[in-house]
C-alpha positions as CSV (number, residue, x, y, z in Angstrom):
1,M,9.2,-11.4,5.6
2,R,10.7,-10.5,2.3
3,V,9.7,-7.5,0.2
4,K,10.2,-6.7,-3.4
5,V,12.3,-3.6,-4.3
6,S,13.6,-2.1,-7.4
7,V,17.3,-1.3,-7.9
8,T,19.2,0.0,-10.9
9,L,22.4,-1.9,-11.8
10,S,24.9,-1.9,-14.6
11,A,23.6,-4.0,-17.5
12,D,27.0,-5.5,-18.0
13,L,27.2,-6.5,-14.3
14,V,23.7,-8.1,-14.4
15,D,24.6,-10.0,-17.5
16,D,27.8,-11.2,-15.9
17,A,26.1,-12.2,-12.7
18,R,23.4,-14.1,-14.6
19,G,25.9,-15.8,-16.7
20,L,27.6,-17.1,-13.6
21,G,24.3,-18.2,-12.1
22,L,24.6,-15.9,-9.1
23,N,21.6,-15.2,-6.9
24,M,21.6,-11.4,-7.1
25,S,18.9,-11.0,-4.5
26,R,20.9,-12.8,-1.9
27,I,24.1,-11.0,-2.8
28,V,22.5,-7.6,-2.6
29,E,20.8,-8.5,0.7
30,A,24.2,-9.6,2.2
31,A,25.8,-6.4,1.0
32,L,23.0,-4.3,2.6
33,I,23.3,-6.2,5.8
34,E,27.1,-5.4,5.9
35,G,26.5,-1.8,4.8
36,T,23.9,-1.1,7.4
37,K,26.1,-2.6,10.2
38,A,29.0,-0.5,9.1
39,E,26.8,2.7,9.0
40,R,25.4,2.0,12.5
41,I,28.9,1.5,13.8
42,R,30.1,4.8,12.1
43,R,27.2,6.7,13.6
44,Q,27.8,5.3,17.1
45,K,31.4,6.4,16.8
46,D,30.3,9.8,15.7
47,R,27.9,10.1,18.6
48,A,30.5,8.9,21.0
49,A,33.0,11.5,19.7
50,L,30.5,14.2,20.1
51,D,29.8,13.1,23.7
52,E,33.5,13.1,24.5
53,D,33.8,16.6,23.1
54,G,30.8,17.8,25.1
55,D,29.1,19.0,22.0
56,D,25.4,18.9,21.8
57,P,24.3,17.8,18.3
58,G,20.8,18.9,18.7
């Protein structure tokens, strides 16, 4: 399922992307997929580091 969202982007960037015929929705979606993967990995590493140190985060 796809949902409609609103984002704010630089007008120059949007004009440039449109001029190149780029599909901004697909590009933003791909970037969010990569960003969420990277953030999940970062958080897993943080949790693992806390576990190794014996610290209790909560």
